[in-house]
Chimera marker file (.cmm) of the C-alpha trace (Angstrom):
<marker_set name="trace">
<marker id="1" x="11.485" y="-27.697" z="-2.998" r="1" g="1" b="0" radius="0.5"/>
<marker id="2" x="8.985" y="-30.340" z="-4.788" r="1" g="1" b="0" radius="0.5"/>
<marker id="3" x="7.144" y="-30.211" z="-7.184" r="1" g="1" b="0" radius="0.5"/>
<marker id="4" x="3.133" y="-28.545" z="-6.602" r="1" g="1" b="0" radius="0.5"/>
<marker id="5" x="0.107" y="-28.725" z="-8.680" r="1" g="1" b="0" radius="0.5"/>
<marker id="6" x="-3.388" y="-27.440" z="-8.084" r="1" g="1" b="0" radius="0.5"/>
<marker id="7" x="-5.905" y="-29.250" z="-9.838" r="1" g="1" b="0" radius="0.5"/>
<marker id="8" x="-10.153" y="-30.518" z="-9.058" r="1" g="1" b="0" radius="0.5"/>
<marker id="9" x="-10.656" y="-34.085" z="-8.122" r="1" g="1" b="0" radius="0.5"/>
<marker id="10" x="-12.873" y="-36.088" z="-11.010" r="1" g="1" b="0" radius="0.5"/>
<marker id="11" x="-12.316" y="-39.816" z="-9.937" r="1" g="1" b="0" radius="0.5"/>
<marker id="12" x="-12.505" y="-41.166" z="-6.371" r="1" g="1" b="0" radius="0.5"/>
<marker id="13" x="-12.915" y="-44.692" z="-7.787" r="1" g="1" b="0" radius="0.5"/>
<marker id="14" x="-10.241" y="-46.440" z="-6.299" r="1" g="1" b="0" radius="0.5"/>
<marker id="15" x="-8.937" y="-47.201" z="-3.155" r="1" g="1" b="0" radius="0.5"/>
<marker id="16" x="-7.248" y="-44.307" z="-1.147" r="1" g="1" b="0" radius="0.5"/>
<marker id="17" x="-6.501" y="-42.217" z="-4.828" r="1" g="1" b="0" radius="0.5"/>
<marker id="18" x="-7.902" y="-39.665" z="-6.552" r="1" g="1" b="0" radius="0.5"/>
<marker id="19" x="-7.746" y="-38.609" z="-10.168" r="1" g="1" b="0" radius="0.5"/>
<marker id="20" x="-6.905" y="-35.574" z="-10.406" r="1" g="1" b="0" radius="0.5"/>
<marker id="21" x="-7.080" y="-32.580" z="-13.616" r="1" g="1" b="0" radius="0.5"/>
<marker id="22" x="-4.221" y="-29.671" z="-13.880" r="1" g="1" b="0" radius="0.5"/>
<marker id="23" x="-5.172" y="-27.396" z="-15.933" r="1" g="1" b="0" radius="0.5"/>
<marker id="24" x="-2.373" y="-24.800" z="-17.284" r="1" g="1" b="0" radius="0.5"/>
<marker id="25" x="-3.224" y="-21.656" z="-19.258" r="1" g="1" b="0" radius="0.5"/>
<marker id="26" x="-0.785" y="-20.223" z="-22.159" r="1" g="1" b="0" radius="0.5"/>
<marker id="27" x="-1.219" y="-17.995" z="-24.451" r="1" g="1" b="0" radius="0.5"/>
<marker id="28" x="-1.268" y="-18.970" z="-28.601" r="1" g="1" b="0" radius="0.5"/>
<marker id="29" x="2.296" y="-17.403" z="-30.474" r="1" g="1" b="0" radius="0.5"/>
<marker id="30" x="0.628" y="-16.232" z="-33.368" r="1" g="1" b="0" radius="0.5"/>
<marker id="31" x="-3.543" y="-16.088" z="-33.008" r="1" g="1" b="0" radius="0.5"/>
<marker id="32" x="-2.237" y="-14.253" z="-29.769" r="1" g="1" b="0" radius="0.5"/>
<marker id="33" x="-5.285" y="-16.111" z="-27.249" r="1" g="1" b="0" radius="0.5"/>
<marker id="34" x="-5.403" y="-18.226" z="-24.411" r="1" g="1" b="0" radius="0.5"/>
<marker id="35" x="-5.121" y="-21.796" z="-24.903" r="1" g="1" b="0" radius="0.5"/>
<marker id="36" x="-6.068" y="-23.973" z="-21.837" r="1" g="1" b="0" radius="0.5"/>
<marker id="37" x="-4.656" y="-27.666" z="-21.631" r="1" g="1" b="0" radius="0.5"/>
<marker id="38" x="-5.150" y="-30.668" z="-19.081" r="1" g="1" b="0" radius="0.5"/>
<marker id="39" x="-3.158" y="-33.231" z="-17.656" r="1" g="1" b="0" radius="0.5"/>
<marker id="40" x="-4.369" y="-35.858" z="-15.453" r="1" g="1" b="0" radius="0.5"/>
<marker id="41" x="-2.646" y="-36.786" z="-12.388" r="1" g="1" b="0" radius="0.5"/>
<marker id="42" x="-3.158" y="-40.121" z="-10.083" r="1" g="1" b="0" radius="0.5"/>
<marker id="43" x="-2.265" y="-39.208" z="-6.050" r="1" g="1" b="0" radius="0.5"/>
<marker id="44" x="-2.330" y="-41.064" z="-2.316" r="1" g="1" b="0" radius="0.5"/>
<marker id="45" x="-5.165" y="-39.863" z="-0.453" r="1" g="1" b="0" radius="0.5"/>
<marker id="46" x="-3.943" y="-41.329" z="2.518" r="1" g="1" b="0" radius="0.5"/>
<marker id="47" x="-7.584" y="-40.741" z="4.730" r="1" g="1" b="0" radius="0.5"/>
<marker id="48" x="-9.429" y="-40.417" z="1.517" r="1" g="1" b="0" radius="0.5"/>
<marker id="49" x="-10.694" y="-37.086" z="2.524" r="1" g="1" b="0" radius="0.5"/>
<marker id="50" x="-10.980" y="-35.719" z="-0.852" r="1" g="1" b="0" radius="0.5"/>
<marker id="51" x="-14.742" y="-35.766" z="-3.278" r="1" g="1" b="0" radius="0.5"/>
<marker id="52" x="-14.852" y="-35.003" z="-6.592" r="1" g="1" b="0" radius="0.5"/>
<marker id="53" x="-15.268" y="-31.492" z="-7.218" r="1" g="1" b="0" radius="0.5"/>
<marker id="54" x="-12.682" y="-30.612" z="-4.946" r="1" g="1" b="0" radius="0.5"/>
<marker id="55" x="-9.839" y="-28.341" z="-5.430" r="1" g="1" b="0" radius="0.5"/>
<marker id="56" x="-6.255" y="-29.807" z="-3.974" r="1" g="1" b="0" radius="0.5"/>
<marker id="57" x="-2.819" y="-29.173" z="-3.980" r="1" g="1" b="0" radius="0.5"/>
<marker id="58" x="-0.768" y="-32.415" z="-4.642" r="1" g="1" b="0" radius="0.5"/>
<marker id="59" x="2.735" y="-32.760" z="-4.231" r="1" g="1" b="0" radius="0.5"/>
<marker id="60" x="5.869" y="-35.275" z="-5.718" r="1" g="1" b="0" radius="0.5"/>
<marker id="61" x="7.015" y="-37.918" z="-3.598" r="1" g="1" b="0" radius="0.5"/>
<marker id="62" x="8.316" y="-41.549" z="-3.969" r="1" g="1" b="0" radius="0.5"/>
<marker id="63" x="7.140" y="-43.552" z="-7.024" r="1" g="1" b="0" radius="0.5"/>
<marker id="64" x="4.025" y="-45.404" z="-5.181" r="1" g="1" b="0" radius="0.5"/>
<marker id="65" x="2.467" y="-47.468" z="-8.081" r="1" g="1" b="0" radius="0.5"/>
<marker id="66" x="3.875" y="-47.751" z="-11.803" r="1" g="1" b="0" radius="0.5"/>
<marker id="67" x="0.890" y="-44.137" z="-12.327" r="1" g="1" b="0" radius="0.5"/>
<marker id="68" x="0.924" y="-43.329" z="-9.347" r="1" g="1" b="0" radius="0.5"/>
<marker id="69" x="4.065" y="-40.510" z="-7.904" r="1" g="1" b="0" radius="0.5"/>
<marker id="70" x="1.188" y="-37.392" z="-6.741" r="1" g="1" b="0" radius="0.5"/>
<marker id="71" x="0.267" y="-36.955" z="-2.620" r="1" g="1" b="0" radius="0.5"/>
<marker id="72" x="-2.417" y="-35.126" z="-1.653" r="1" g="1" b="0" radius="0.5"/>
<marker id="73" x="-0.790" y="-31.596" z="0.524" r="1" g="1" b="0" radius="0.5"/>
<marker id="74" x="-4.220" y="-30.109" z="1.517" r="1" g="1" b="0" radius="0.5"/>
<marker id="75" x="-7.700" y="-29.973" z="0.475" r="1" g="1" b="0" radius="0.5"/>
<marker id="76" x="-8.421" y="-26.226" z="-1.012" r="1" g="1" b="0" radius="0.5"/>
<marker id="77" x="-11.835" y="-25.416" z="-1.925" r="1" g="1" b="0" radius="0.5"/>
<marker id="78" x="-14.713" y="-27.707" z="-0.121" r="1" g="1" b="0" radius="0.5"/>
<marker id="79" x="-16.702" y="-29.366" z="-3.292" r="1" g="1" b="0" radius="0.5"/>
<marker id="80" x="-20.232" y="-27.880" z="-3.306" r="1" g="1" b="0" radius="0.5"/>
<marker id="81" x="-22.954" y="-29.833" z="-1.698" r="1" g="1" b="0" radius="0.5"/>
<marker id="82" x="-26.315" y="-29.675" z="-1.834" r="1" g="1" b="0" radius="0.5"/>
<marker id="83" x="-30.133" y="-30.956" z="-1.252" r="1" g="1" b="0" radius="0.5"/>
<marker id="84" x="-32.258" y="-32.615" z="-3.122" r="1" g="1" b="0" radius="0.5"/>
<marker id="85" x="-35.916" y="-31.499" z="-2.499" r="1" g="1" b="0" radius="0.5"/>
<marker id="86" x="-37.704" y="-34.824" z="-3.313" r="1" g="1" b="0" radius="0.5"/>
<marker id="87" x="-35.083" y="-36.715" z="-1.678" r="1" g="1" b="0" radius="0.5"/>
<marker id="88" x="-33.714" y="-34.794" z="1.183" r="1" g="1" b="0" radius="0.5"/>
<marker id="89" x="-30.074" y="-36.120" z="0.103" r="1" g="1" b="0" radius="0.5"/>
<marker id="90" x="-26.900" y="-34.204" z="0.238" r="1" g="1" b="0" radius="0.5"/>
<marker id="91" x="-25.568" y="-33.993" z="-3.293" r="1" g="1" b="0" radius="0.5"/>
<marker id="92" x="-22.526" y="-32.602" z="-5.389" r="1" g="1" b="0" radius="0.5"/>
<link id1="1" id2="2" r="1" g="1" b="0" radius="0.2"/>
<link id1="2" id2="3" r="1" g="1" b="0" radius="0.2"/>
<link id1="3" id2="4" r="1" g="1" b="0" radius="0.2"/>
<link id1="4" id2="5" r="1" g="1" b="0" radius="0.2"/>
<link id1="5" id2="6" r="1" g="1" b="0" radius="0.2"/>
<link id1="6" id2="7" r="1" g="1" b="0" radius="0.2"/>
<link id1="7" id2="8" r="1" g="1" b="0" radius="0.2"/>
<link id1="8" id2="9" r="1" g="1" b="0" radius="0.2"/>
<link id1="9" id2="10" r="1" g="1" b="0" radius="0.2"/>
<link id1="10" id2="11" r="1" g="1" b="0" radius="0.2"/>
<link id1="11" id2="12" r="1" g="1" b="0" radius="0.2"/>
<link id1="12" id2="13" r="1" g="1" b="0" radius="0.2"/>
<link id1="13" id2="14" r="1" g="1" b="0" radius="0.2"/>
<link id1="14" id2="15" r="1" g="1" b="0" radius="0.2"/>
<link id1="15" id2="16" r="1" g="1" b="0" radius="0.2"/>
<link id1="16" id2="17" r="1" g="1" b="0" radius="0.2"/>
<link id1="17" id2="18" r="1" g="1" b="0" radius="0.2"/>
<link id1="18" id2="19" r="1" g="1" b="0" radius="0.2"/>
<link id1="19" id2="20" r="1" g="1" b="0" radius="0.2"/>
<link id1="20" id2="21" r="1" g="1" b="0" radius="0.2"/>
<link id1="21" id2="22" r="1" g="1" b="0" radius="0.2"/>
<link id1="22" id2="23" r="1" g="1" b="0" radius="0.2"/>
<link id1="23" id2="24" r="1" g="1" b="0" radius="0.2"/>
<link id1="24" id2="25" r="1" g="1" b="0" radius="0.2"/>
<link id1="25" id2="26" r="1" g="1" b="0" radius="0.2"/>
<link id1="26" id2="27" r="1" g="1" b="0" radius="0.2"/>
<link id1="27" id2="28" r="1" g="1" b="0" radius="0.2"/>
<link id1="28" id2="29" r="1" g="1" b="0" radius="0.2"/>
<link id1="29" id2="30" r="1" g="1" b="0" radius="0.2"/>
<link id1="30" id2="31" r="1" g="1" b="0" radius="0.2"/>
<link id1="31" id2="32" r="1" g="1" b="0" radius="0.2"/>
<link id1="32" id2="33" r="1" g="1" b="0" radius="0.2"/>
<link id1="33" id2="34" r="1" g="1" b="0" radius="0.2"/>
<link id1="34" id2="35" r="1" g="1" b="0" radius="0.2"/>
<link id1="35" id2="36" r="1" g="1" b="0" radius="0.2"/>
<link id1="36" id2="37" r="1" g="1" b="0" radius="0.2"/>
<link id1="37" id2="38" r="1" g="1" b="0" radius="0.2"/>
<link id1="38" id2="39" r="1" g="1" b="0" radius="0.2"/>
<link id1="39" id2="40" r="1" g="1" b="0" radius="0.2"/>
<link id1="40" id2="41" r="1" g="1" b="0" radius="0.2"/>
<link id1="41" id2="42" r="1" g="1" b="0" radius="0.2"/>
<link id1="42" id2="43" r="1" g="1" b="0" radius="0.2"/>
<link id1="43" id2="44" r="1" g="1" b="0" radius="0.2"/>
<link id1="44" id2="45" r="1" g="1" b="0" radius="0.2"/>
<link id1="45" id2="46" r="1" g="1" b="0" radius="0.2"/>
<link id1="46" id2="47" r="1" g="1" b="0" radius="0.2"/>
<link id1="47" id2="48" r="1" g="1" b="0" radius="0.2"/>
<link id1="48" id2="49" r="1" g="1" b="0" radius="0.2"/>
<link id1="49" id2="50" r="1" g="1" b="0" radius="0.2"/>
<link id1="50" id2="51" r="1" g="1" b="0" radius="0.2"/>
<link id1="51" id2="52" r="1" g="1" b="0" radius="0.2"/>
<link id1="52" id2="53" r="1" g="1" b="0" radius="0.2"/>
<link id1="53" id2="54" r="1" g="1" b="0" radius="0.2"/>
<link id1="54" id2="55" r="1" g="1" b="0" radius="0.2"/>
<link id1="55" id2="56" r="1" g="1" b="0" radius="0.2"/>
<link id1="56" id2="57" r="1" g="1" b="0" radius="0.2"/>
<link id1="57" id2="58" r="1" g="1" b="0" radius="0.2"/>
<link id1="58" id2="59" r="1" g="1" b="0" radius="0.2"/>
<link id1="59" id2="60" r="1" g="1" b="0" radius="0.2"/>
<link id1="60" id2="61" r="1" g="1" b="0" radius="0.2"/>
<link id1="61" id2="62" r="1" g="1" b="0" radius="0.2"/>
<link id1="62" id2="63" r="1" g="1" b="0" radius="0.2"/>
<link id1="63" id2="64" r="1" g="1" b="0" radius="0.2"/>
<link id1="64" id2="65" r="1" g="1" b="0" radius="0.2"/>
<link id1="65" id2="66" r="1" g="1" b="0" radius="0.2"/>
<link id1="66" id2="67" r="1" g="1" b="0" radius="0.2"/>
<link id1="67" id2="68" r="1" g="1" b="0" radius="0.2"/>
<link id1="68" id2="69" r="1" g="1" b="0" radius="0.2"/>
<link id1="69" id2="70" r="1" g="1" b="0" radius="0.2"/>
<link id1="70" id2="71" r="1" g="1" b="0" radius="0.2"/>
<link id1="71" id2="72" r="1" g="1" b="0" radius="0.2"/>
<link id1="72" id2="73" r="1" g="1" b="0" radius="0.2"/>
<link id1="73" id2="74" r="1" g="1" b="0" radius="0.2"/>
<link id1="74" id2="75" r="1" g="1" b="0" radius="0.2"/>
<link id1="75" id2="76" r="1" g="1" b="0" radius="0.2"/>
<link id1="76" id2="77" r="1" g="1" b="0" radius="0.2"/>
<link id1="77" id2="78" r="1" g="1" b="0" radius="0.2"/>
<link id1="78" id2="79" r="1" g="1" b="0" radius="0.2"/>
<link id1="79" id2="80" r="1" g="1" b="0" radius="0.2"/>
<link id1="80" id2="81" r="1" g="1" b="0" radius="0.2"/>
<link id1="81" id2="82" r="1" g="1" b="0" radius="0.2"/>
<link id1="82" id2="83" r="1" g="1" b="0" radius="0.2"/>
<link id1="83" id2="84" r="1" g="1" b="0" radius="0.2"/>
<link id1="84" id2="85" r="1" g="1" b="0" radius="0.2"/>
<link id1="85" id2="86" r="1" g="1" b="0" radius="0.2"/>
<link id1="86" id2="87" r="1" g="1" b="0" radius="0.2"/>
<link id1="87" id2="88" r="1" g="1" b="0" radius="0.2"/>
<link id1="88" id2="89" r="1" g="1" b="0" radius="0.2"/>
<link id1="89" id2="90" r="1" g="1" b="0" radius="0.2"/>
<link id1="90" id2="91" r="1" g="1" b="0" radius="0.2"/>
<link id1="91" id2="92" r="1" g="1" b="0" radius="0.2"/>
</marker_set>
């Protein structure tokens, strides 16, 4: 069983690599409030199909570089896109 995480794409500046933010929620033992923590992972995106804002599932793989140990398994929810009324361009 491989390690899996679900997170949001926050960076696509590199070739065949995306930066994914994975959030984790836990209950504070004293205050009894939900605490949200996050960690960023670099994931391999072979076909460069991920866009900013996509919710994706990443899974562990062999080390591909110094910091890249995950690969994109699937896109769960594509980012919401809208059309700018002035320039008629599609934006995120």
